[in-house]
C-alpha positions, 0 to 999 in steps of 0.5 A: 804293302808287306805286313805280318800279324802275330797272335799269341795266347798263353796260360800257366797254372801252379799245381800244388806247391812245387809244380806248374803246367803251361800252354801256349798258342802262337800264330804268325801270318805274313802277307804281300811279302816281296818275292821274285816271280820268274817270267820265263818258267820252264814248261813240261813237254807233255801232260806231266805224266812223264816225270823225266820230260825235260822242261823248255823255256819260251824261245822268245826269251833267251835269258832268265827274266824275273820281277819283284812282286808283293805276292808272297804269303807265309803262315806259322802256327805253334802249340806247346805245353809244358809241365814243370816240377821241383821233383826230378822224377816228375819233370817233362820236356816241352813239345810242340 
């Protein structure tokens, strides 16, 4: 069954009367995602050392053949921080 898990944690702290700093961490992991599996992939004619070798397909199959399978995975991780201040000279744009 397809599913994803998301974790996040953040912290923000006021610094002085008009500034703050914050940090965030987010992680998203997807498992058993639905994807298409090519049952007749092209194979290289040699050992892979020649990048120009043309791929060939199994001669027993003449058309593309695909099957839906639950084997896809994805992981995304993001860290970011931000410094904000009421003074235009001290403002800092976020990055991640």
